[in-house]
N, CA, C, O and the ligand as a Tripos MOL2 file, in Angstrom:
@<TRIPOS>MOLECULE
protein
  249   247    63     0     0
PROTEIN
NO_CHARGES

@<TRIPOS>ATOM
      1 N           0.8480   -1.1930    0.0000 N.3       1 MET1
      2 CA          0.0000    0.0000    0.0000 C.3       1 MET1
      3 C           0.8830    1.2420    0.0000 C.2       1 MET1
      4 O           1.4400    1.6290    1.0270 O.2       1 MET1
      5 N           0.9940    1.8470   -1.1530 N.am      2 LEU2
      6 CA          1.8350    3.0320   -1.2500 C.3       2 LEU2
      7 C           1.0130    4.2810   -0.9780 C.2       2 LEU2
      8 O          -0.0960    4.4440   -1.4870 O.2       2 LEU2
      9 N           1.5780    5.1460   -0.1730 N.am      3 GLU3
     10 CA          0.8880    6.3880    0.1530 C.3       3 GLU3
     11 C           1.8270    7.5520   -0.1360 C.2       3 GLU3
     12 O           3.0220    7.4900    0.1520 O.2       3 GLU3
     13 N           1.2740    8.6010   -0.7040 N.am      4 THR4
     14 CA          2.1000    9.7720   -0.9770 C.3       4 THR4
     15 C           2.2100   10.6020    0.2940 C.2       4 THR4
     16 O           1.2020   10.9540    0.9060 O.2       4 THR4
     17 N           3.4190   10.9050    0.6770 N.am      5 ILE5
     18 CA          3.6350   11.6980    1.8880 C.3       5 ILE5
     19 C           4.3950   12.9680    1.5220 C.2       5 ILE5
     20 O           5.1100   13.0390    0.5220 O.2       5 ILE5
     21 N           4.2080   13.9480    2.3660 N.am      6 ARG6
     22 CA          4.8660   15.2350    2.1610 C.3       6 ARG6
     23 C           6.0160   15.3450    3.1640 C.2       6 ARG6
     24 O           5.8220   15.2160    4.3720 O.2       6 ARG6
     25 N           7.1890   15.5820    2.6450 N.am      7 ILE7
     26 CA          8.3710   15.7180    3.4940 C.3       7 ILE7
     27 C           8.8540   17.1610    3.4470 C.2       7 ILE7
     28 O           8.9640   17.7550    2.3740 O.2       7 ILE7
     29 N           9.1390   17.7150    4.6120 N.am      8 ASP8
     30 CA          9.8020   19.0160    4.6510 C.3       8 ASP8
     31 C          11.2640   18.7630    4.9670 C.2       8 ASP8
     32 O          11.5980   18.2640    6.0410 O.2       8 ASP8
     33 N          12.1100   19.0980    4.0520 N.am      9 CYS9
     34 CA         13.5310   18.8030    4.2100 C.3       9 CYS9
     35 C          14.1230   19.5590    5.4080 C.2       9 CYS9
     36 O          13.9810   20.7780    5.5040 O.2       9 CYS9
     37 N          14.7910   18.8290    6.3260 N.am     10 PRO10
     38 CA         15.3870   19.4820    7.4880 C.3      10 PRO10
     39 C          16.6950   20.2160    7.1570 C.2      10 PRO10
     40 O          17.2500   20.9150    8.0050 O.2      10 PRO10
     41 N          17.1710   20.0560    5.9480 N.am     11 TYR11
     42 CA         18.4070   20.7340    5.5510 C.3      11 TYR11
     43 C          18.0990   22.0550    4.8420 C.2      11 TYR11
     44 O          18.5640   23.1190    5.2520 O.2      11 TYR11
     45 N          17.3050   21.9660    3.7690 N.am     12 CYS12
     46 CA         17.0830   23.1670    2.9590 C.3      12 CYS12
     47 C          15.7030   23.7800    3.1760 C.2      12 CYS12
     48 O          15.4380   24.8910    2.7170 O.2      12 CYS12
     49 N          14.8130   23.0530    3.8830 N.am     13 GLY13
     50 CA         13.5060   23.6030    4.2040 C.3      13 GLY13
     51 C          12.4770   23.4770    3.0970 C.2      13 GLY13
     52 O          11.3250   23.8750    3.2730 O.2      13 GLY13
     53 N          12.8760   22.9310    1.9650 N.am     14 GLU14
     54 CA         11.9240   22.7630    0.8660 C.3      14 GLU14
     55 C          11.0350   21.5440    1.1350 C.2      14 GLU14
     56 O          11.4600   20.5810    1.7730 O.2      14 GLU14
     57 N           9.8160   21.6010    0.6450 N.am     15 GLY15
     58 CA          8.9240   20.4610    0.7720 C.3      15 GLY15
     59 C           8.8570   19.6960   -0.5330 C.2      15 GLY15
     60 O           8.9300   20.2870   -1.6110 O.2      15 GLY15
     61 N           8.7170   18.3700   -0.4390 N.am     16 PHE16
     62 CA          8.5280   17.5800   -1.6600 C.3      16 PHE16
     63 C           7.7020   16.3510   -1.3150 C.2      16 PHE16
     64 O           7.6170   15.9390   -0.1590 O.2      16 PHE16
     65 N           7.0990   15.7820   -2.3420 N.am     17 ASP17
     66 CA          6.2790   14.5900   -2.1470 C.3      17 ASP17
     67 C           7.0860   13.3410   -2.4650 C.2      17 ASP17
     68 O           7.9050   13.3260   -3.3830 O.2      17 ASP17
     69 N           6.8370   12.2900   -1.6830 N.am     18 THR18
     70 CA          7.4700   11.0140   -1.9620 C.3      18 THR18
     71 C           6.4790    9.9250   -1.5880 C.2      18 THR18
     72 O           5.4180   10.2070   -1.0320 O.2      18 THR18
     73 N           6.8210    8.6940   -1.8890 N.am     19 GLU19
     74 CA          5.9010    7.6070   -1.5970 C.3      19 GLU19
     75 C           6.4350    6.7320   -0.4760 C.2      19 GLU19
     76 O           7.6340    6.4670   -0.3880 O.2      19 GLU19
     77 N           5.5230    6.2910    0.3770 N.am     20 ALA20
     78 CA          5.8980    5.4340    1.4950 C.3      20 ALA20
     79 C           5.0650    4.1610    1.4370 C.2      20 ALA20
     80 O           3.8820    4.1970    1.1000 O.2      20 ALA20
     81 N           5.6880    3.0460    1.7680 N.am     21 ASP21
     82 CA          4.9940    1.7600    1.7940 C.3      21 ASP21
     83 C           4.4710    1.5210    3.2080 C.2      21 ASP21
     84 O           5.2200    1.1130    4.0950 O.2      21 ASP21
     85 N           3.1870    1.7770    3.4090 N.am     22 CYS22
     86 CA          2.6020    1.6950    4.7480 C.3      22 CYS22
     87 C           2.2460    0.2650    5.1510 C.2      22 CYS22
     88 O           1.8560    0.0310    6.2950 O.2      22 CYS22
     89 N           2.3690   -0.6710    4.2550 N.am     23 SER23
     90 CA          2.0160   -2.0550    4.5920 C.3      23 SER23
     91 C           3.0970   -2.7300    5.4180 C.2      23 SER23
     92 O           2.8740   -3.8140    5.9560 O.2      23 SER23
     93 N           4.2550   -2.1110    5.5270 N.am     24 ALA24
     94 CA          5.3740   -2.7270    6.2300 C.3      24 ALA24
     95 C           5.4460   -2.3160    7.7040 C.2      24 ALA24
     96 O           6.3960   -2.6850    8.3950 O.2      24 ALA24
     97 N           4.4650   -1.5650    8.1940 N.am     25 GLY25
     98 CA          4.4660   -1.1580    9.5900 C.3      25 GLY25
     99 C           5.4300   -0.0210    9.8610 C.2      25 GLY25
    100 O           5.9110    0.6370    8.9380 O.2      25 GLY25
    101 N           5.7090    0.2030   11.1440 N.am     26 ASP26
    102 CA          6.6340    1.2670   11.5140 C.3      26 ASP26
    103 C           7.9840    1.0470   10.8390 C.2      26 ASP26
    104 O           8.4710   -0.0800   10.7600 O.2      26 ASP26
    105 N           8.5650    2.0980   10.3680 N.am     27 GLN27
    106 CA          9.8400    1.9540    9.6950 C.3      27 GLN27
    107 C          10.6000    3.2780    9.6830 C.2      27 GLN27
    108 O          10.0270    4.3570    9.8300 O.2      27 GLN27
    109 N          11.8930    3.1500    9.5060 N.am     28 ALA28
    110 CA         12.7430    4.3250    9.3630 C.3      28 ALA28
    111 C          13.7320    4.0280    8.2460 C.2      28 ALA28
    112 O          14.3060    2.9420    8.1720 O.2      28 ALA28
    113 N          13.9130    5.0020    7.3930 N.am     29 TYR29
    114 CA         14.8210    4.7880    6.2700 C.3      29 TYR29
    115 C          15.3710    6.1300    5.8210 C.2      29 TYR29
    116 O          14.9100    7.1920    6.2410 O.2      29 TYR29
    117 N          16.3510    6.0500    4.9730 N.am     30 ILE30
    118 CA         16.9950    7.2610    4.4710 C.3      30 ILE30
    119 C          16.5140    7.5330    3.0530 C.2      30 ILE30
    120 O          16.4960    6.6350    2.2110 O.2      30 ILE30
    121 N          16.1250    8.7740    2.7970 N.am     31 GLU31
    122 CA         15.7850    9.1570    1.4310 C.3      31 GLU31
    123 C          16.4500   10.4910    1.1380 C.2      31 GLU31
    124 O          16.4100   11.4180    1.9480 O.2      31 GLU31
    125 N          17.0540   10.5680   -0.0220 N.am     32 ASP32
    126 CA         17.7120   11.8220   -0.3820 C.3      32 ASP32
    127 C          16.6880   12.8930   -0.7110 C.2      32 ASP32
    128 O          15.6790   12.6230   -1.3610 O.2      32 ASP32
    129 N          16.9510   14.0950   -0.2640 N.am     33 CYS33
    130 CA         16.0800   15.2260   -0.5790 C.3      33 CYS33
    131 C          16.0180   15.4210   -2.0910 C.2      33 CYS33
    132 O          17.0380   15.3750   -2.7780 O.2      33 CYS33
    133 N          14.8080   15.6390   -2.5970 N.am     34 ALA34
    134 CA         14.6320   15.8380   -4.0380 C.3      34 ALA34
    135 C          15.2110   17.1690   -4.4990 C.2      34 ALA34
    136 O          15.4440   17.3700   -5.6910 O.2      34 ALA34
    137 N          15.4430   18.0760   -3.5550 N.am     35 VAL35
    138 CA         15.9130   19.4150   -3.9020 C.3      35 VAL35
    139 C          17.4220   19.5560   -3.6990 C.2      35 VAL35
    140 O          18.1390   19.9570   -4.6150 O.2      35 VAL35
    141 N          17.9060   19.2220   -2.4850 N.am     36 CYS36
    142 CA         19.3230   19.4480   -2.1830 C.3      36 CYS36
    143 C          20.1340   18.1570   -2.0890 C.2      36 CYS36
    144 O          21.3490   18.2080   -1.8950 O.2      36 CYS36
    145 N          19.4840   17.0080   -2.2240 N.am     37 CYS37
    146 CA         20.1550   15.6980   -2.2660 C.3      37 CYS37
    147 C          20.8340   15.2850   -0.9610 C.2      37 CYS37
    148 O          21.6660   14.3770   -0.9640 O.2      37 CYS37
    149 N          20.4990   15.9260    0.1410 N.am     38 GLN38
    150 CA         21.0390   15.5030    1.4340 C.3      38 GLN38
    151 C          20.2310   14.3100    1.9330 C.2      38 GLN38
    152 O          19.0450   14.1920    1.6230 O.2      38 GLN38
    153 N          20.8670   13.4190    2.7070 N.am     39 PRO39
    154 CA         20.1490   12.2340    3.1890 C.3      39 PRO39
    155 C          19.2360   12.5570    4.3690 C.2      39 PRO39
    156 O          19.7110   12.9460    5.4370 O.2      39 PRO39
    157 N          17.9520   12.3980    4.1810 N.am     40 ILE40
    158 CA         16.9610   12.6660    5.2270 C.3      40 ILE40
    159 C          16.5480   11.3520    5.8590 C.2      40 ILE40
    160 O          16.2310   10.3900    5.1590 O.2      40 ILE40
    161 N          16.5520   11.3130    7.1840 N.am     41 GLU41
    162 CA         16.0690   10.1390    7.8820 C.3      41 GLU41
    163 C          14.5600   10.2860    8.0570 C.2      41 GLU41
    164 O          14.0910   11.2010    8.7350 O.2      41 GLU41
    165 N          13.8150    9.3910    7.4480 N.am     42 ILE42
    166 CA         12.3530    9.4350    7.4990 C.3      42 ILE42
    167 C          11.8590    8.3130    8.4040 C.2      42 ILE42
    168 O          12.2090    7.1490    8.2100 O.2      42 ILE42
    169 N          11.0430    8.6700    9.3910 N.am     43 ALA43
    170 CA         10.4790    7.6810   10.3020 C.3      43 ALA43
    171 C           8.9640    7.6900   10.1360 C.2      43 ALA43
    172 O           8.3160    8.7230   10.3030 O.2      43 ALA43
    173 N           8.4120    6.5290    9.8050 N.am     44 LEU44
    174 CA          6.9700    6.4030    9.6210 C.3      44 LEU44
    175 C           6.3700    5.6680   10.8010 C.2      44 LEU44
    176 O           6.9280    4.6810   11.2810 O.2      44 LEU44
    177 N           5.2320    6.1520   11.2660 N.am     45 SER45
    178 CA          4.4810    5.4550   12.2870 C.3      45 SER45
    179 C           3.1720    4.9980   11.6360 C.2      45 SER45
    180 O           2.4060    5.8070   11.1110 O.2      45 SER45
    181 N           2.9350    3.6830   11.6830 N.am     46 VAL46
    182 CA          1.7990    3.0900   10.9790 C.3      46 VAL46
    183 C           1.0290    2.2080   11.9570 C.2      46 VAL46
    184 O           1.6360    1.4760   12.7400 O.2      46 VAL46
    185 N          -0.3050    2.2700   11.9200 N.am     47 ASP47
    186 CA         -1.0670    1.4120   12.8220 C.3      47 ASP47
    187 C          -1.2320    0.0100   12.2240 C.2      47 ASP47
    188 O          -0.7650   -0.2550   11.1160 O.2      47 ASP47
    189 N          -1.8980   -0.8830   12.9610 N.am     48 HIS48
    190 CA         -1.9580   -2.2790   12.5360 C.3      48 HIS48
    191 C          -2.8100   -2.4980   11.2940 C.2      48 HIS48
    192 O          -2.7770   -3.5760   10.7010 O.2      48 HIS48
    193 N          -3.5680   -1.4900   10.8980 N.am     49 GLU49
    194 CA         -4.3510   -1.6040    9.6740 C.3      49 GLU49
    195 C          -3.6570   -0.9600    8.4790 C.2      49 GLU49
    196 O          -4.2150   -0.8970    7.3830 O.2      49 GLU49
    197 N          -2.4540   -0.4920    8.6980 N.am     50 GLY50
    198 CA         -1.7070    0.0990    7.6060 C.3      50 GLY50
    199 C          -1.9950    1.5690    7.3910 C.2      50 GLY50
    200 O          -1.6130    2.1310    6.3640 O.2      50 GLY50
    201 N          -2.6690    2.2070    8.3530 N.am     51 ASN51
    202 CA         -2.9280    3.6440    8.2350 C.3      51 ASN51
    203 C          -1.7370    4.4380    8.7520 C.2      51 ASN51
    204 O          -1.2090    4.1700    9.8310 O.2      51 ASN51
    205 N          -1.3360    5.3980    7.9770 N.am     52 LEU52
    206 CA         -0.1950    6.2240    8.3520 C.3      52 LEU52
    207 C          -0.5790    7.1760    9.4820 C.2      52 LEU52
    208 O          -1.5140    7.9640    9.3420 O.2      52 LEU52
    209 N           0.1340    7.1050   10.5850 N.am     53 LEU53
    210 CA         -0.1720    7.9510   11.7420 C.3      53 LEU53
    211 C           0.6700    9.2130   11.7500 C.2      53 LEU53
    212 O           0.1580   10.3060   11.9920 O.2      53 LEU53
    213 N           1.9500    9.0670   11.4890 N.am     54 SER54
    214 CA          2.8000   10.2490   11.4900 C.3      54 SER54
    215 C           4.0430   10.0250   10.6360 C.2      54 SER54
    216 O           4.4800    8.8960   10.4130 O.2      54 SER54
    217 N           4.5850   11.1230   10.1740 N.am     55 VAL55
    218 CA          5.8110   11.1070    9.3820 C.3      55 VAL55
    219 C           6.7900   12.0600   10.0460 C.2      55 VAL55
    220 O           6.4480   13.2030   10.3520 O.2      55 VAL55
    221 N           8.0070   11.5850   10.2650 N.am     56 ARG56
    222 CA          9.0030   12.4460   10.8730 C.3      56 ARG56
    223 C          10.2120   12.4900    9.9480 C.2      56 ARG56
    224 O          10.6670   11.4580    9.4550 O.2      56 ARG56
    225 N          10.7190   13.6710    9.7210 N.am     57 ALA57
    226 CA         11.8910   13.8270    8.8720 C.3      57 ALA57
    227 C          12.9560   14.5640    9.6700 C.2      57 ALA57
    228 O          12.7140   15.6520   10.1930 O.2      57 ALA57
    229 N          14.1280   13.9640    9.7580 N.am     58 GLN58
    230 CA         15.1970   14.6260   10.5000 C.3      58 GLN58
    231 C          16.5290   14.4150    9.8080 C.2      58 GLN58
    232 O          16.6860   13.5570    8.9390 O.2      58 GLN58
    233 N          17.4760   15.2270   10.2270 N.am     59 ARG59
    234 CA         18.8140   15.1540    9.6400 C.3      59 ARG59
    235 C          19.4830   13.8550   10.0380 C.2      59 ARG59
    236 O          19.2130   13.3040   11.1050 O.2      59 ARG59
    237 N          20.3380   13.3810    9.1890 N.am     60 ASN60
    238 CA         21.0310   12.1210    9.4240 C.3      60 ASN60
    239 C          22.4850   12.3690    9.8130 C.2      60 ASN60
    240 O          23.3780   11.6290    9.4010 O.2      60 ASN60
    241 N          22.7180   13.4120   10.6050 N.am     61 ASP61
    242 CA         24.0860   13.6750   11.0390 C.3      61 ASP61
    243 C          24.1280   13.8150   12.5490 C.2      61 ASP61
    244 O          23.9910   14.9200   13.0750 O.2      61 ASP61
    245 N          24.3120   12.7370   13.2310 N.am     62 GLU62
    246 CA         24.3080   12.6110   14.7050 C.3      62 GLU62
    247 C          22.9440   12.9890   15.2390 C.2      62 GLU62
    248 O          22.7230   12.9530   16.4490 O.2      62 GLU62
    249 ZN         16.7450   19.5730    0.9750 Zn       63 ZN63
@<TRIPOS>BOND
     1     1     2 1
     2     2     3 1
     3     3     4 2
     4     3     5 am
     5     5     6 1
     6     6     7 1
     7     7     8 2
     8     7     9 am
     9     9    10 1
    10    10    11 1
    11    11    12 2
    12    11    13 am
    13    13    14 1
    14    14    15 1
    15    15    16 2
    16    15    17 am
    17    17    18 1
    18    18    19 1
    19    19    20 2
    20    19    21 am
    21    21    22 1
    22    22    23 1
    23    23    24 2
    24    23    25 am
    25    25    26 1
    26    26    27 1
    27    27    28 2
    28    27    29 am
    29    29    30 1
    30    30    31 1
    31    31    32 2
    32    31    33 am
    33    33    34 1
    34    34    35 1
    35    35    36 2
    36    35    37 am
    37    37    38 1
    38    38    39 1
    39    39    40 2
    40    39    41 am
    41    41    42 1
    42    42    43 1
    43    43    44 2
    44    43    45 am
    45    45    46 1
    46    46    47 1
    47    47    48 2
    48    47    49 am
    49    49    50 1
    50    50    51 1
    51    51    52 2
    52    51    53 am
    53    53    54 1
    54    54    55 1
    55    55    56 2
    56    55    57 am
    57    57    58 1
    58    58    59 1
    59    59    60 2
    60    59    61 am
    61    61    62 1
    62    62    63 1
    63    63    64 2
    64    63    65 am
    65    65    66 1
    66    66    67 1
    67    67    68 2
    68    67    69 am
    69    69    70 1
    70    70    71 1
    71    71    72 2
    72    71    73 am
    73    73    74 1
    74    74    75 1
    75    75    76 2
    76    75    77 am
    77    77    78 1
    78    78    79 1
    79    79    80 2
    80    79    81 am
    81    81    82 1
    82    82    83 1
    83    83    84 2
    84    83    85 am
    85    85    86 1
    86    86    87 1
    87    87    88 2
    88    87    89 am
    89    89    90 1
    90    90    91 1
    91    91    92 2
    92    91    93 am
    93    93    94 1
    94    94    95 1
    95    95    96 2
    96    95    97 am
    97    97    98 1
    98    98    99 1
    99    99   100 2
   100    99   101 am
   101   101   102 1
   102   102   103 1
   103   103   104 2
   104   103   105 am
   105   105   106 1
   106   106   107 1
   107   107   108 2
   108   107   109 am
   109   109   110 1
   110   110   111 1
   111   111   112 2
   112   111   113 am
   113   113   114 1
   114   114   115 1
   115   115   116 2
   116   115   117 am
   117   117   118 1
   118   118   119 1
   119   119   120 2
   120   119   121 am
   121   121   122 1
   122   122   123 1
   123   123   124 2
   124   123   125 am
   125   125   126 1
   126   126   127 1
   127   127   128 2
   128   127   129 am
   129   129   130 1
   130   130   131 1
   131   131   132 2
   132   131   133 am
   133   133   134 1
   134   134   135 1
   135   135   136 2
   136   135   137 am
   137   137   138 1
   138   138   139 1
   139   139   140 2
   140   139   141 am
   141   141   142 1
   142   142   143 1
   143   143   144 2
   144   143   145 am
   145   145   146 1
   146   146   147 1
   147   147   148 2
   148   147   149 am
   149   149   150 1
   150   150   151 1
   151   151   152 2
   152   151   153 am
   153   153   154 1
   154   154   155 1
   155   155   156 2
   156   155   157 am
   157   157   158 1
   158   158   159 1
   159   159   160 2
   160   159   161 am
   161   161   162 1
   162   162   163 1
   163   163   164 2
   164   163   165 am
   165   165   166 1
   166   166   167 1
   167   167   168 2
   168   167   169 am
   169   169   170 1
   170   170   171 1
   171   171   172 2
   172   171   173 am
   173   173   174 1
   174   174   175 1
   175   175   176 2
   176   175   177 am
   177   177   178 1
   178   178   179 1
   179   179   180 2
   180   179   181 am
   181   181   182 1
   182   182   183 1
   183   183   184 2
   184   183   185 am
   185   185   186 1
   186   186   187 1
   187   187   188 2
   188   187   189 am
   189   189   190 1
   190   190   191 1
   191   191   192 2
   192   191   193 am
   193   193   194 1
   194   194   195 1
   195   195   196 2
   196   195   197 am
   197   197   198 1
   198   198   199 1
   199   199   200 2
   200   199   201 am
   201   201   202 1
   202   202   203 1
   203   203   204 2
   204   203   205 am
   205   205   206 1
   206   206   207 1
   207   207   208 2
   208   207   209 am
   209   209   210 1
   210   210   211 1
   211   211   212 2
   212   211   213 am
   213   213   214 1
   214   214   215 1
   215   215   216 2
   216   215   217 am
   217   217   218 1
   218   218   219 1
   219   219   220 2
   220   219   221 am
   221   221   222 1
   222   222   223 1
   223   223   224 2
   224   223   225 am
   225   225   226 1
   226   226   227 1
   227   227   228 2
   228   227   229 am
   229   229   230 1
   230   230   231 1
   231   231   232 2
   232   231   233 am
   233   233   234 1
   234   234   235 1
   235   235   236 2
   236   235   237 am
   237   237   238 1
   238   238   239 1
   239   239   240 2
   240   239   241 am
   241   241   242 1
   242   242   243 1
   243   243   244 2
   244   243   245 am
   245   245   246 1
   246   246   247 1
   247   247   248 2
@<TRIPOS>SUBSTRUCTURE
     1 MET1         2 RESIDUE 1 A MET
     2 LEU2         6 RESIDUE 1 A LEU
     3 GLU3        10 RESIDUE 1 A GLU
     4 THR4        14 RESIDUE 1 A THR
     5 ILE5        18 RESIDUE 1 A ILE
     6 ARG6        22 RESIDUE 1 A ARG
     7 ILE7        26 RESIDUE 1 A ILE
     8 ASP8        30 RESIDUE 1 A ASP
     9 CYS9        34 RESIDUE 1 A CYS
    10 PRO10       38 RESIDUE 1 A PRO
    11 TYR11       42 RESIDUE 1 A TYR
    12 CYS12       46 RESIDUE 1 A CYS
    13 GLY13       50 RESIDUE 1 A GLY
    14 GLU14       54 RESIDUE 1 A GLU
    15 GLY15       58 RESIDUE 1 A GLY
    16 PHE16       62 RESIDUE 1 A PHE
    17 ASP17       66 RESIDUE 1 A ASP
    18 THR18       70 RESIDUE 1 A THR
    19 GLU19       74 RESIDUE 1 A GLU
    20 ALA20       78 RESIDUE 1 A ALA
    21 ASP21       82 RESIDUE 1 A ASP
    22 CYS22       86 RESIDUE 1 A CYS
    23 SER23       90 RESIDUE 1 A SER
    24 ALA24       94 RESIDUE 1 A ALA
    25 GLY25       98 RESIDUE 1 A GLY
    26 ASP26      102 RESIDUE 1 A ASP
    27 GLN27      106 RESIDUE 1 A GLN
    28 ALA28      110 RESIDUE 1 A ALA
    29 TYR29      114 RESIDUE 1 A TYR
    30 ILE30      118 RESIDUE 1 A ILE
    31 GLU31      122 RESIDUE 1 A GLU
    32 ASP32      126 RESIDUE 1 A ASP
    33 CYS33      130 RESIDUE 1 A CYS
    34 ALA34      134 RESIDUE 1 A ALA
    35 VAL35      138 RESIDUE 1 A VAL
    36 CYS36      142 RESIDUE 1 A CYS
    37 CYS37      146 RESIDUE 1 A CYS
    38 GLN38      150 RESIDUE 1 A GLN
    39 PRO39      154 RESIDUE 1 A PRO
    40 ILE40      158 RESIDUE 1 A ILE
    41 GLU41      162 RESIDUE 1 A GLU
    42 ILE42      166 RESIDUE 1 A ILE
    43 ALA43      170 RESIDUE 1 A ALA
    44 LEU44      174 RESIDUE 1 A LEU
    45 SER45      178 RESIDUE 1 A SER
    46 VAL46      182 RESIDUE 1 A VAL
    47 ASP47      186 RESIDUE 1 A ASP
    48 HIS48      190 RESIDUE 1 A HIS
    49 GLU49      194 RESIDUE 1 A GLU
    50 GLY50      198 RESIDUE 1 A GLY
    51 ASN51      202 RESIDUE 1 A ASN
    52 LEU52      206 RESIDUE 1 A LEU
    53 LEU53      210 RESIDUE 1 A LEU
    54 SER54      214 RESIDUE 1 A SER
    55 VAL55      218 RESIDUE 1 A VAL
    56 ARG56      222 RESIDUE 1 A ARG
    57 ALA57      226 RESIDUE 1 A ALA
    58 GLN58      230 RESIDUE 1 A GLN
    59 ARG59      234 RESIDUE 1 A ARG
    60 ASN60      238 RESIDUE 1 A ASN
    61 ASP61      242 RESIDUE 1 A ASP
    62 GLU62      246 RESIDUE 1 A GLU
    63 ZN63       249 GROUP 0 **** ****
């Protein structure tokens, strides 16, 4: 189940859309910013029915 999510880049502040696979439950992964290409750590919180609860985007440097 792919869902389009909106990410606000913690490096450059630009927003962009990307897709997240909500069928895999809670997850965290790295995705490069579509604007500045910095690695953003994206953390998804998903309930047991696959509904996206929250999206967190943070810098991947310590
Ligand atoms: Zn960026």
